[in-house]
N, CA, C and O of each residue as an XYZ file, in Angstrom:
892
protein
N      -5.856      7.393    -14.390
C      -4.663      7.600    -13.551
C      -4.869      6.972    -12.179
O      -5.966      6.997    -11.620
N      -3.801      6.416    -11.657
C      -3.835      5.883    -10.296
C      -4.010      7.039     -9.313
O      -3.388      8.091     -9.462
N      -4.856      6.837     -8.315
C      -5.012      7.801     -7.240
C      -4.434      7.190     -5.974
O      -4.730      6.042     -5.643
N      -3.617      7.948     -5.270
C      -2.948      7.420     -4.083
C      -3.160      8.351     -2.903
O      -2.962      9.562     -3.002
N      -3.570      7.759     -1.774
C      -3.910      8.521     -0.575
C      -3.070      8.025      0.598
O      -2.903      6.821      0.793
N      -2.545      8.971      1.373
C      -1.726      8.638      2.539
C      -2.401      9.217      3.786
O      -2.884     10.350      3.778
N      -2.424      8.421      4.848
C      -3.082      8.811      6.096
C      -2.098      8.666      7.246
O      -1.464      7.622      7.396
N      -1.970      9.706      8.054
C      -1.136      9.683      9.264
C      -2.072      9.932     10.445
O      -2.594     11.034     10.614
N      -2.279      8.886     11.265
C      -3.261      9.021     12.353
C      -2.626      9.259     13.723
O      -3.286      9.088     14.748
N      -1.365      9.649     13.749
C      -0.709      9.909     15.038
C      -1.505     10.924     15.860
O      -1.888     11.983     15.363
N      -1.743     10.579     17.123
C      -2.426     11.481     18.038
C      -3.940     11.452     17.943
O      -4.620     12.197     18.649
N      -4.482     10.591     17.073
C      -5.939     10.498     16.921
C      -6.389      9.097     17.328
O      -5.849      8.103     16.843
N      -7.368      9.022     18.210
C      -7.870      7.730     18.683
C      -8.993      7.234     17.794
O      -9.780      8.021     17.269
N      -9.059      5.933     17.633
C     -10.167      5.340     16.884
C     -11.466      5.501     17.661
O     -11.483      5.293     18.874
N     -12.548      5.864     16.993
C     -13.844      5.930     17.688
C     -14.349      4.529     17.988
O     -13.903      3.561     17.372
N     -15.270      4.418     18.923
C     -15.778      3.112     19.327
C     -16.459      2.376     18.180
O     -16.468      1.145     18.155
N     -17.026      3.109     17.239
C     -17.749      2.470     16.141
C     -16.885      2.240     14.910
O     -17.410      1.964     13.832
N     -15.558      2.349     15.057
C     -14.666      2.265     13.899
C     -14.827      0.963     13.135
O     -14.873      0.969     11.904
N     -14.915     -0.157     13.851
C     -15.044     -1.451     13.177
C     -16.321     -1.508     12.350
O     -16.342     -2.125     11.285
N     -17.383     -0.873     12.827
C     -18.657     -0.897     12.110
C     -18.584     -0.122     10.798
O     -19.415     -0.325      9.912
N     -17.595      0.766     10.667
C     -17.447      1.541      9.441
C     -16.747      0.753      8.341
O     -16.714      1.186      7.189
N     -16.185     -0.410      8.695
C     -15.428     -1.209      7.734
C     -16.334     -2.181      6.989
O     -17.356     -2.611      7.524
N     -15.964     -2.532      5.753
C     -16.686     -3.616      5.075
C     -16.382     -4.939      5.766
O     -15.400     -5.040      6.502
N     -17.204     -5.947      5.538
C     -17.095     -7.206      6.273
C     -15.725     -7.854      6.116
O     -15.171     -8.355      7.095
N     -15.164     -7.856      4.901
C     -13.893     -8.550      4.682
C     -12.770     -7.910      5.490
O     -11.863     -8.606      5.948
N     -12.821     -6.588      5.670
C     -11.766     -5.924      6.431
C     -11.996     -6.088      7.922
O     -11.036     -6.208      8.683
N     -13.251     -6.096      8.355
C     -13.538     -6.352      9.768
C     -13.005     -7.713     10.183
O     -12.410     -7.856     11.251
N     -13.219     -8.714      9.334
C     -12.752    -10.062      9.649
C     -11.236    -10.099      9.750
O     -10.686    -10.735     10.649
N     -10.565     -9.428      8.839
C      -9.095     -9.412      8.863
C      -8.584     -8.740     10.135
O      -7.668     -9.251     10.780
N      -9.168     -7.603     10.499
C      -8.725     -6.879     11.693
C      -9.006     -7.683     12.953
O      -8.189     -7.696     13.874
N     -10.163     -8.360     13.004
C     -10.540     -9.120     14.197
C      -9.605    -10.292     14.446
O      -9.467    -10.742     15.583
N      -8.954    -10.797     13.385
C      -8.052    -11.938     13.538
C      -6.723    -11.558     14.189
O      -5.989    -12.433     14.651
N      -6.413    -10.289     14.229
C      -5.128     -9.831     14.759
C      -5.189     -9.745     16.275
O      -6.102     -9.128     16.825
N      -4.242    -10.349     16.945
C      -4.257    -10.393     18.407
C      -3.613     -9.167     19.037
O      -4.064     -8.696     20.081
N      -2.568     -8.651     18.415
C      -1.904     -7.477     18.991
C      -2.771     -6.243     18.791
O      -3.169     -5.957     17.662
N      -3.074     -5.502     19.854
C      -3.905     -4.301     19.717
C      -3.350     -3.309     18.703
O      -4.112     -2.716     17.939
N      -2.021     -3.121     18.686
C      -1.423     -2.162     17.758
C      -1.633     -2.595     16.313
O      -1.931     -1.772     15.448
N      -1.475     -3.897     16.054
C      -1.678     -4.408     14.698
C      -3.138     -4.274     14.279
O      -3.441     -3.969     13.126
N      -4.043     -4.508     15.240
C      -5.470     -4.382     14.937
C      -5.818     -2.927     14.621
O      -6.593     -2.650     13.705
N      -5.237     -2.004     15.387
C      -5.493     -0.586     15.147
C      -4.984     -0.185     13.758
O      -5.672      0.531     13.030
N      -3.793     -0.640     13.391
C      -3.244     -0.325     12.069
C      -4.147     -0.868     10.965
O      -4.377     -0.198      9.958
N      -4.656     -2.080     11.157
C      -5.527     -2.692     10.159
C      -6.826     -1.917     10.002
O      -7.315     -1.736      8.887
N      -7.392     -1.455     11.131
C      -8.644     -0.703     11.074
C      -8.438      0.637     10.363
O      -9.226      1.007      9.493
N      -7.379      1.361     10.734
C      -7.118      2.640     10.073
C      -6.902      2.448      8.575
O      -7.391      3.236      7.767
N      -6.171      1.401      8.210
C      -5.928      1.135      6.787
C      -7.233      0.819      6.073
O      -7.449      1.255      4.942
N      -8.104      0.061      6.733
C      -9.402     -0.245      6.152
C     -10.278      0.985      6.001
O     -11.002      1.114      5.013
N     -10.221      1.893      6.970
C     -10.988      3.133      6.872
C     -10.502      3.982      5.701
O     -11.299      4.568      4.968
N      -9.178      4.038      5.538
C      -8.636      4.786      4.405
C      -9.090      4.155      3.083
O      -9.437      4.866      2.140
N      -9.086      2.823      3.020
C      -9.528      2.122      1.808
C     -10.966      2.486      1.474
O     -11.281      2.796      0.325
N     -11.835      2.450      2.471
C     -13.239      2.765      2.214
C     -13.393      4.200      1.726
O     -14.143      4.466      0.787
N     -12.684      5.115      2.364
C     -12.740      6.510      1.962
C     -12.243      6.672      0.528
O     -12.865      7.373     -0.270
N     -11.107      6.016      0.194
C     -10.520      6.132     -1.144
C     -11.431      5.544     -2.209
O     -11.543      6.099     -3.302
N     -12.084      4.425     -1.904
C     -12.996      3.811     -2.862
C     -14.165      4.747     -3.156
O     -14.517      4.959     -4.317
N     -14.767      5.307     -2.105
C     -15.898      6.203     -2.300
C     -15.467      7.480     -3.025
O     -16.187      7.983     -3.887
N     -14.297      7.996     -2.675
C     -13.787      9.206     -3.315
C     -13.538      8.973     -4.797
O     -13.675      9.892     -5.604
N     -13.171      7.737     -5.160
C     -12.870      7.400     -6.551
C     -14.097      6.927     -7.319
O     -13.999      6.570     -8.493
N     -15.245      6.924     -6.663
C     -16.477      6.557     -7.336
C     -16.780      5.074     -7.371
O     -17.590      4.629     -8.184
N     -16.137      4.291     -6.495
C     -16.365      2.853     -6.448
C     -17.147      2.468     -5.194
O     -17.106      3.171     -4.184
N     -17.850      1.360     -5.271
C     -18.672      0.889     -4.159
C     -17.810      0.128     -3.154
O     -17.298     -0.939     -3.492
N     -17.630      0.635     -1.928
C     -16.796     -0.071     -0.946
C     -17.437     -1.356     -0.433
O     -16.782     -2.145      0.248
N     -18.710     -1.572     -0.753
C     -19.387     -2.795     -0.336
C     -19.402     -3.852     -1.439
O     -20.097     -4.861     -1.322
N     -18.641     -3.623     -2.505
C     -18.571     -4.612     -3.573
C     -17.923     -5.900     -3.061
O     -17.127     -5.848     -2.123
N     -18.245     -7.058     -3.656
C     -17.629     -8.319     -3.229
C     -16.109     -8.285     -3.424
O     -15.612     -7.872     -4.472
N     -15.395     -8.723     -2.408
C     -13.931     -8.756     -2.435
C     -13.462    -10.202     -2.285
O     -13.941    -10.940     -1.424
N     -12.519    -10.591     -3.136
C     -11.900    -11.915     -3.029
C     -10.489    -11.745     -2.490
O      -9.845    -10.723     -2.729
N     -10.010    -12.747     -1.762
C      -8.653    -12.726     -1.236
C      -7.864    -13.844     -1.915
O      -8.214    -15.019     -1.795
N      -6.801    -13.475     -2.627
C      -5.993    -14.445     -3.362
C      -5.131    -15.260     -2.401
O      -4.975    -14.882     -1.240
N      -4.566    -16.383     -2.879
C      -3.762    -17.249     -2.001
C      -2.640    -16.520     -1.262
O      -2.304    -16.879     -0.133
N      -2.060    -15.501     -1.894
C      -0.971    -14.762     -1.240
C      -1.487    -13.746     -0.234
O      -0.697    -13.032      0.383
N      -2.833    -13.670     -0.059
C      -3.413    -12.737      0.886
C      -3.787    -11.400      0.291
O      -4.171    -10.483      1.017
N      -3.680    -11.272     -1.037
C      -3.975    -10.013     -1.711
C      -5.471     -9.874     -1.952
O      -6.055    -10.734     -2.612
N      -6.122     -8.815     -1.438
C      -7.556     -8.607     -1.692
C      -7.761     -7.975     -3.061
O      -7.014     -7.076     -3.448
N      -8.759     -8.435     -3.790
C      -9.067     -7.898     -5.119
C     -10.578     -7.805     -5.283
O     -11.324     -8.545     -4.641
N     -11.026     -6.900     -6.139
C     -12.447     -6.823     -6.468
C     -12.833     -8.088     -7.215
O     -12.192     -8.450     -8.201
N     -13.870     -8.756     -6.755
C     -14.241    -10.046     -7.316
C     -14.593     -9.958     -8.796
O     -14.361    -10.912     -9.538
N     -15.148     -8.834     -9.238
C     -15.552     -8.722    -10.639
C     -14.497     -8.071    -11.524
O     -14.726     -7.890    -12.720
N     -13.349     -7.716    -10.961
C     -12.254     -7.164    -11.753
C     -12.505     -5.778    -12.314
O     -11.851     -5.378    -13.277
N     -13.440     -5.035    -11.731
C     -13.759     -3.705    -12.250
C     -12.870     -2.612    -11.679
O     -12.815     -1.511    -12.226
N     -12.180     -2.899    -10.597
C     -11.331     -1.900     -9.952
C     -10.147     -2.625     -9.319
O     -10.258     -3.774     -8.893
N      -9.031     -1.940     -9.266
C      -7.836     -2.499     -8.645
C      -7.385     -1.551     -7.535
O      -7.536     -0.333     -7.637
N      -6.834     -2.131     -6.484
C      -6.368     -1.305     -5.376
C      -5.234     -2.021     -4.665
O      -5.032     -3.224     -4.833
N      -4.499     -1.260     -3.870
C      -3.402     -1.833     -3.087
C      -3.293     -1.064     -1.780
O      -3.429      0.159     -1.753
N      -3.045     -1.795     -0.690
C      -2.975     -1.217      0.650
C      -1.623     -1.499      1.289
O      -0.997     -2.523      1.017
N      -1.184     -0.585      2.135
C       0.037     -0.789      2.899
C      -0.019      0.082      4.139
O      -0.637      1.147      4.129
N       0.624     -0.366      5.204
C       0.742      0.483      6.390
C       2.074      0.233      7.076
O       2.634     -0.861      7.007
N       2.559      1.250      7.726
C       3.806      1.165      8.485
C       3.676      2.107      9.667
O       3.600      3.323      9.494
N       3.650      1.540     10.880
C       3.462      2.380     12.058
C       2.162      3.145     11.945
O       1.118      2.539     11.700
N       2.191      4.472     12.118
C       0.941      5.264     12.086
C       0.569      5.753     10.690
O      -0.281      6.634     10.562
N       1.174      5.214      9.656
C       0.869      5.637      8.302
C       0.187      4.518      7.530
O       0.554      3.350      7.656
N      -0.809      4.887      6.730
C      -1.468      3.942      5.829
C      -1.468      4.548      4.437
O      -1.601      5.761      4.271
N      -1.317      3.683      3.439
C      -1.283      4.104      2.041
C      -2.294      3.274      1.266
O      -2.380      2.060      1.453
N      -3.056      3.923      0.401
C      -4.027      3.224     -0.438
C      -3.950      3.791     -1.848
O      -4.017      5.005     -2.040
N      -3.809      2.901     -2.843
C      -3.824      3.296     -4.248
C      -5.014      2.632     -4.920
O      -5.306      1.466     -4.658
N      -5.701      3.366     -5.782
C      -6.898      2.886     -6.459
C      -6.809      3.256     -7.935
O      -6.348      4.345     -8.278
N      -7.250      2.348     -8.815
C      -7.241      2.641    -10.240
C      -7.903      1.556    -11.050
O      -8.640      0.729    -10.514
N      -7.641      1.559    -12.349
C      -8.298      0.634    -13.268
C      -7.371     -0.424    -13.851
O      -7.777     -1.179    -14.734
N      -6.124     -0.489    -13.369
C      -5.163     -1.488    -13.836
C      -4.477     -2.102    -12.623
O      -4.587     -1.591    -11.509
N      -3.762     -3.213    -12.854
C      -2.994     -3.822    -11.783
C      -2.033     -2.807    -11.186
O      -1.406     -2.039    -11.916
N      -1.914     -2.799     -9.867
C      -1.057     -1.823     -9.212
C      -0.561     -2.368     -7.874
O      -1.069     -3.364     -7.359
N       0.430     -1.695     -7.336
C       0.930     -2.042     -6.017
C       1.366     -0.789     -5.288
O       1.812      0.174     -5.911
N       1.239     -0.798     -3.962
C       1.635      0.345     -3.143
C       2.327     -0.162     -1.890
O       1.950     -1.195     -1.336
N       3.340      0.569     -1.447
C       4.037      0.175     -0.221
C       4.559      1.408      0.485
O       5.052      2.336     -0.157
N       4.452      1.422      1.807
C       5.022      2.486      2.621
C       5.853      1.838      3.712
O       5.443      0.846      4.314
N       7.024      2.407      3.959
C       7.948      1.849      4.941
C       8.627      2.959      5.718
O       8.892      4.038      5.188
N       8.906      2.678      6.988
C       9.715      3.599      7.782
C      11.178      3.260      7.555
O      11.589      2.111      7.716
N      11.964      4.266      7.180
C      13.403      4.073      7.025
C      14.022      3.991      8.418
O      13.952      4.952      9.184
N      14.613      2.872      8.742
C      15.109      2.604     10.090
C      16.358      1.731      9.998
O      16.658      1.200      8.928
N      17.084      1.576     11.091
C      18.242      0.674     11.055
C      17.816     -0.716     10.618
O      16.802     -1.238     11.082
N      18.588     -1.311      9.728
C      18.211     -2.595      9.170
C      19.462     -3.426      8.906
O      20.524     -2.882      8.604
N      19.334     -4.731      9.021
C      20.421     -5.643      8.692
C      20.519     -5.747      7.173
O      19.668     -6.362      6.532
N      21.542     -5.153      6.612
C      21.642     -5.058      5.158
C      21.913     -6.400      4.476
O      21.904     -6.485      3.248
N      22.151     -7.438      5.262
C      22.318     -8.755      4.630
C      21.005     -9.221      3.991
O      20.998    -10.125      3.155
N      19.895     -8.591      4.397
C      18.614     -8.919      3.762
C      18.677     -8.651      2.265
O      17.975     -9.291      1.482
N      19.524     -7.697      1.872
C      19.631     -7.337      0.459
C      20.150     -8.490     -0.398
O      20.106     -8.409     -1.625
N      20.635     -9.549      0.220
C      21.054    -10.712     -0.570
C      19.880    -11.336     -1.313
O      20.075    -12.115     -2.246
N      18.657    -10.992     -0.899
C      17.467    -11.503     -1.570
C      17.111    -10.669     -2.797
O      16.220    -11.040     -3.561
N      17.807     -9.537     -2.992
C      17.522     -8.660     -4.113
C      18.110     -9.216     -5.413
O      18.875    -10.180     -5.407
N      17.738     -8.592     -6.509
C      18.327     -8.872     -7.819
C      19.821     -8.521     -7.763
O      20.185     -7.554     -7.095
N      20.695     -9.274     -8.444
C      22.136     -8.988     -8.394
C      22.489     -7.540     -8.737
O      23.381     -6.971     -8.109
N      21.817     -6.930     -9.713
C      22.115     -5.543    -10.077
C      21.682     -4.577     -8.969
O      22.311     -3.538     -8.772
N      20.635     -4.911     -8.265
C      20.220     -4.091     -7.124
C      21.235     -4.197     -6.000
O      21.563     -3.196     -5.362
N      21.731     -5.389     -5.754
C      22.754     -5.571     -4.727
C      23.997     -4.749     -5.051
O      24.590     -4.135     -4.163
N      24.390     -4.738     -6.328
C      25.575     -3.985     -6.745
C      25.341     -2.483     -6.581
O      26.234     -1.756     -6.144
N      24.136     -2.020     -6.934
C      23.813     -0.601     -6.781
C      23.857     -0.204     -5.315
O      24.392      0.851     -4.975
N      23.301     -1.035     -4.446
C      23.261     -0.729     -3.019
C      24.673     -0.681     -2.440
O      24.983      0.199     -1.637
N      25.518     -1.607     -2.838
C      26.898     -1.644     -2.332
C      27.694     -0.427     -2.772
O      28.663     -0.049     -2.114
N      27.295      0.193     -3.882
C      28.013      1.354     -4.404
C      27.606      2.660     -3.722
O      28.244      3.690     -3.938
N      26.563      2.633     -2.910
C      26.103      3.852     -2.238
C      27.034      4.192     -1.066
O      27.622      3.294     -0.465
N      27.171      5.493     -0.738
C      27.987      5.865      0.432
C      27.491      5.130      1.674
O      26.285      4.956      1.852
N      28.398      4.705      2.515
C      28.042      3.874      3.670
C      26.979      4.533      4.547
O      26.078      3.851      5.036
N      27.067      5.825      4.749
C      26.118      6.518      5.607
C      24.732      6.657      5.001
O      23.785      7.000      5.707
N      24.594      6.398      3.710
C      23.310      6.528      3.027
C      22.731      5.176      2.620
O      21.688      5.107      1.971
N      23.420      4.101      3.009
C      23.047      2.782      2.492
C      21.714      2.285      3.044
O      20.961      1.615      2.338
N      21.420      2.614      4.309
C      20.148      2.134      4.870
C      18.961      2.803      4.186
O      17.970      2.139      3.881
N      19.051      4.116      3.941
C      17.983      4.796      3.229
C      17.861      4.248      1.808
O      16.756      4.057      1.300
N      19.002      3.998      1.173
C      18.997      3.433     -0.176
C      18.338      2.055     -0.176
O      17.630      1.700     -1.118
N      18.573      1.283      0.884
C      17.946     -0.035      0.995
C      16.423      0.094      0.924
O      15.765     -0.675      0.222
N      15.863      1.064      1.652
C      14.410      1.205      1.665
C      13.876      1.792      0.365
O      12.709      1.586      0.030
N      14.712      2.520     -0.372
C      14.282      2.969     -1.692
C      14.105      1.769     -2.625
O      13.217      1.759     -3.477
N      14.958      0.765     -2.453
C      14.793     -0.471     -3.228
C      13.627     -1.289     -2.672
O      12.793     -1.787     -3.429
N      13.574     -1.422     -1.349
C      12.587     -2.303     -0.717
C      11.153     -1.866     -1.018
O      10.302     -2.696     -1.337
N      10.887     -0.560     -0.918
C       9.526     -0.100     -1.191
C       9.149     -0.333     -2.648
O       8.030     -0.758     -2.937
N      10.058     -0.063     -3.558
C       9.793     -0.345     -4.979
C       9.532     -1.830     -5.192
O       8.610     -2.229     -5.903
N      10.369     -2.627     -4.556
C      10.252     -4.082     -4.723
C       8.899     -4.576     -4.217
O       8.232     -5.363     -4.888
N       8.498     -4.116     -3.042
C       7.209     -4.539     -2.483
C       6.049     -4.077     -3.364
O       5.094     -4.823     -3.582
N       6.134     -2.848     -3.867
C       5.070     -2.337     -4.733
C       4.995     -3.155     -6.018
O       3.902     -3.462     -6.494
N       6.144     -3.507     -6.580
C       6.152     -4.311     -7.807
C       5.572     -5.703     -7.560
O       4.777     -6.197     -8.360
N       5.970     -6.336     -6.452
C       5.449     -7.671     -6.142
C       3.930     -7.638     -6.020
O       3.240     -8.525     -6.521
N       3.410     -6.597     -5.345
C       1.957     -6.492     -5.185
C       1.266     -6.283     -6.524
O       0.174     -6.803     -6.751
N       1.901     -5.520     -7.416
C       1.291     -5.245     -8.710
C       1.368     -6.451     -9.639
O       0.405     -6.761    -10.341
N       2.498     -7.122     -9.642
C       2.720     -8.190    -10.612
C       2.183     -9.536    -10.173
O       1.881    -10.388    -11.008
N       2.060     -9.736     -8.866
C       1.602    -11.034     -8.387
C       0.084    -11.109     -8.475
O      -0.623    -10.141     -8.196
N      -0.384    -12.250     -8.858
C      -1.822    -12.489     -8.896
C      -2.083    -13.796     -8.175
O      -2.306    -13.804     -6.965
N      -2.057    -14.881     -8.891
C      -2.243    -16.172     -8.242
C      -0.918    -16.764     -7.774
O      -0.914    -17.711     -6.988
N       0.193    -16.232     -8.238
C       1.486    -16.823     -7.925
C       2.302    -15.957     -6.979
O       2.055    -14.760     -6.833
N       3.284    -16.593     -6.337
C       4.197    -15.891     -5.462
C       5.424    -15.486     -6.281
O       5.903    -16.266     -7.104
N       5.931    -14.281     -6.064
C       7.081    -13.797     -6.815
C       8.283    -13.656     -5.893
O       8.146    -13.334     -4.713
N       9.449    -13.901     -6.446
C      10.696    -13.764     -5.699
C      11.182    -12.327     -5.756
O      11.037    -11.657     -6.779
N      11.759    -11.851     -4.656
C      12.299    -10.492     -4.630
C      13.474    -10.331     -5.591
O      13.800     -9.212     -5.986
N      14.108    -11.430     -5.967
C      15.250    -11.353     -6.869
C      14.847    -11.409     -8.338
O      15.706    -11.357     -9.218
N      13.565    -11.512     -8.606
C      13.088    -11.773     -9.962
C      13.157    -10.551    -10.873
O      13.231    -10.699    -12.093
N      13.133     -9.370    -10.313
C      13.097     -8.156    -11.130
C      13.974     -7.088    -10.528
O      14.021     -6.914     -9.310
N      14.680     -6.360    -11.407
C      15.507     -5.236    -10.996
C      14.674     -3.965    -11.071
O      14.277     -3.551    -12.160
N      14.402     -3.338     -9.925
C      13.550     -2.144     -9.908
C      14.347     -0.848     -9.819
O      13.760      0.229     -9.713
N      15.672     -0.934     -9.860
C      16.493      0.272     -9.843
C      16.414      0.979    -11.187
O      16.223      2.193    -11.249
N      16.561      0.214    -12.257
C      16.412      0.766    -13.599
C      14.926      0.777    -13.948
O      14.126      0.138    -13.264
N      14.547      1.504    -15.016
C      13.145      1.430    -15.446
C      12.740     -0.024    -15.634
O      13.465     -0.808    -16.246
N      11.582     -0.372    -15.107
C      11.175     -1.769    -15.133
C      11.038     -2.285    -16.561
O      10.408     -1.654    -17.410
N      11.631     -3.426    -16.801
C      11.554     -4.051    -18.108
C      10.255     -4.845    -18.221
O       9.518     -5.015    -17.250
N       9.999     -5.328    -19.445
C       8.832     -6.181    -19.627
C       8.930     -7.386    -18.705
O       9.990     -7.995    -18.564
N       7.826     -7.714    -18.090
C       7.780     -8.938    -17.280
C       6.609     -9.742    -17.794
O       5.455     -9.413    -17.518
N       6.899    -10.804    -18.548
C       5.832    -11.544    -19.192
C       5.145    -10.632    -20.198
O       5.780    -10.129    -21.125
N       3.855    -10.421    -20.016
C       3.096     -9.567    -20.925
C       2.891     -8.175    -20.354
O       2.117     -7.388    -20.898
N       3.582     -7.860    -19.254
C       3.282     -6.634    -18.533
C       4.396     -5.606    -18.621
O       5.577     -5.955    -18.639
N       4.011     -4.333    -18.676
C       4.924     -3.210    -18.513
C       4.555     -2.517    -17.214
O       3.375     -2.350    -16.907
N       5.557     -2.115    -16.454
C       5.268     -1.468    -15.174
C       5.985     -0.136    -15.045
O       7.133      0.021    -15.461
N       5.285      0.808    -14.464
C       5.886      2.066    -14.042
C       6.076      1.988    -12.536
O       5.287      1.347    -11.843
N       7.114      2.634    -12.026
C       7.321      2.611    -10.580
C       7.942      3.929    -10.137
O       8.809      4.472    -10.821
N       7.502      4.440     -8.999
C       8.058      5.666     -8.446
C       8.210      5.511     -6.934
O       7.556      4.668     -6.321
N       9.067      6.321     -6.348
C       9.223      6.375     -4.892
C       8.985      7.810     -4.445
O       9.493      8.750     -5.057
N       8.218      7.975     -3.390
C       7.916      9.292     -2.840
C       8.466      9.398     -1.417
O       8.368      8.450     -0.637
N       9.038     10.543     -1.086
C       9.438     10.811      0.285
C       8.224     11.361      1.035
O       7.823     12.507      0.831
N       7.646     10.531      1.902
C       6.498     10.981      2.685
C       6.959     11.975      3.750
O       6.298     12.981      4.008
N       8.090     11.679      4.353
C       8.695     12.554      5.349
C      10.158     12.153      5.435
O      10.642     11.369      4.618
N      10.859     12.689      6.422
C      12.266     12.317      6.580
C      12.427     10.866      7.033
O      13.514     10.298      6.926
N      11.339     10.265      7.541
C      11.415      8.907      8.078
C      10.719      7.859      7.213
O      11.006      6.669      7.346
N       9.827      8.269      6.346
C       9.011      7.301      5.615
C       9.147      7.460      4.105
O       9.237      8.571      3.583
N       9.158      6.323      3.422
C       9.170      6.275      1.969
C       7.955      5.509      1.492
O       7.522      4.552      2.135
N       7.409      5.926      0.371
C       6.290      5.211     -0.232
C       6.604      4.957     -1.693
O       7.270      5.763     -2.342
N       6.125      3.836     -2.210
C       6.333      3.500     -3.615
C       5.016      3.076     -4.236
O       4.170      2.463     -3.584
N       4.857      3.413     -5.511
C       3.692      3.005     -6.284
C       4.173      2.305     -7.539
O       5.198      2.672     -8.113
N       3.433      1.302     -7.960
C       3.765      0.575     -9.175
C       2.471      0.284     -9.922
O       1.490     -0.156     -9.323
N       2.468      0.529    -11.229
C       1.268      0.325    -12.027
C       1.597     -0.422    -13.306
O       2.695     -0.296    -13.848
N       0.638     -1.198    -13.781
C       0.834     -1.953    -15.010
C       0.912     -1.042    -16.226
O       1.510     -1.428    -17.231
N       0.353      0.106    -16.174
C       0.396      0.975    -17.335
C      -0.230      2.331    -17.103
O       0.021      3.266    -17.863
N      -1.040      2.455    -16.067
C      -1.672      3.738    -15.770
C      -0.644      4.763    -15.308
O       0.380      4.413    -14.720
N      -0.927      6.021    -15.579
C      -0.061      7.092    -15.112
C      -0.078      7.136    -13.589
O      -1.115      6.919    -12.963
N       1.067      7.416    -13.009
C       1.182      7.508    -11.558
C       1.120      8.970    -11.129
O       1.596      9.842    -11.856
N       0.546      9.253     -9.967
C       0.383     10.648     -9.538
C       1.711     11.311     -9.206
O       2.662     10.654     -8.782
N       1.758     12.618     -9.407
C       2.968     13.369     -9.086
C       3.149     13.514     -7.583
O       4.255     13.778     -7.111
N       2.075     13.344     -6.833
C       2.140     13.479     -5.378
C       1.080     12.595     -4.740
O       0.086     12.236     -5.371
N       1.306     12.255     -3.489
C       0.319     11.508     -2.721
C      -0.659     12.498     -2.094
O      -0.251     13.555     -1.614
N      -1.931     12.164     -2.096
C      -2.936     13.014     -1.469
C      -2.997     12.698      0.019
O      -3.315     11.571      0.398
N      -2.700     13.664      0.853
C      -2.697     13.465      2.292
C      -4.102     13.665      2.855
O      -4.764     14.668      2.585
N      -4.540     12.682      3.646
C      -5.869     12.701      4.238
C      -5.746     12.908      5.748
O      -4.988     12.202      6.412
N      -6.481     13.864      6.284
C      -6.471     14.093      7.723
C      -7.406     13.092      8.403
O      -8.542     12.930      7.958
N      -6.965     12.420      9.462
C      -7.808     11.402     10.101
C      -9.124     11.956     10.630
O     -10.150     11.281     10.553
N      -9.111     13.177     11.166
C     -10.355     13.749     11.686
C     -11.373     13.940     10.562
O     -12.559     13.665     10.744
N     -10.917     14.406      9.417
C     -11.817     14.611      8.284
C     -12.347     13.283      7.767
O     -13.522     13.171      7.416
N     -11.482     12.282      7.721
C     -11.891     10.951      7.256
C     -12.977     10.383      8.162
O     -13.991      9.879      7.679
N     -12.770     10.461      9.465
C     -13.742      9.915     10.409
C     -15.067     10.677     10.344
O     -16.137     10.081     10.471
N     -14.992     11.979     10.150
C     -16.211     12.776     10.066
C     -17.038     12.373      8.849
O     -18.252     12.192      8.948
N     -16.382     12.234      7.711
C     -17.084     11.869      6.478
C     -17.664     10.469      6.574
O     -18.839     10.265      6.267
N     -16.856      9.498      6.996
C     -17.332      8.115      7.061
C     -18.439      7.966      8.104
O     -19.415      7.252      7.874
N     -18.293      8.634      9.247
C     -19.313      8.547     10.286
C     -20.632      9.135      9.833
O     -21.694      8.583     10.122
N     -20.573     10.251      9.125
C     -21.799     10.879      8.630
C     -22.488      9.987      7.602
O     -23.711      9.854      7.610
N     -21.691      9.371      6.708
C     -22.282      8.508      5.687
C     -22.921      7.282      6.323
O     -23.956      6.801      5.860
N     -22.298      6.777      7.390
C     -22.865      5.612      8.073
C     -24.204      5.959      8.711
O     -25.147      5.169      8.676
N     -24.273      7.148      9.291
C     -25.528      7.566      9.921
C     -26.643      7.772      8.898
O     -27.814      7.532      9.192
N     -26.276      8.217      7.698
C     -27.269      8.521      6.690
C     -27.664      7.311      5.859
O     -28.658      7.363      5.135
N     -26.893      6.203      5.950
C     -27.199      5.031      5.142
C     -28.473      4.358      5.661
O     -28.697      4.306      6.871
N     -29.318      3.837      4.741
C     -30.564      3.208      5.175
C     -30.313      1.899      5.896
O     -29.337      1.207      5.607
N     -31.178      1.555      6.828
C     -31.038      0.310      7.569
C     -31.490     -0.864      6.704
O     -31.449     -2.010      7.150
């Protein structure tokens, strides 16, 4: 079964040694970001990834490859994972099959973006009550992003390529499950898996507990 963890770090500051707690590939990614806020989001997401990998019994120091689309994958194909962050929230899904995860803040949005959706998705969105259309947009968007992350490997996929409103149909040789979770009144999260069962709920991780565990393990690791 896919395991999915959500982290909300609002009100918690990163410790000075936070970057040292990350694996090399994530440190490099975070260091490339110029905006402090973006760098902080990347570090928190990386910390959640490391915690989730260890919690799931996988080695967070395993070799990681980055695909052309920027998707990180385990180089030996023994584990699959997906990361996402939005504002102070980070989401990480881990399992044994292709998967995708996405978290988004539901906010005012230019609905003309939906022209990039599948025609049936556009029709469904237009049929929603006007006052609920923006939230409905993000219910589609999070599913769509999760599906793209799960289905894409070496190739880039179009947002119009698959209708995620109805149960996902066969795509090539793949079957996908997809769900959307209400993280709060402002945030939505979606998970998509090639075939593994999806969790009934997201496991919420407290940032203080995460930092305590990772910091202790770092201190105890041999030099």
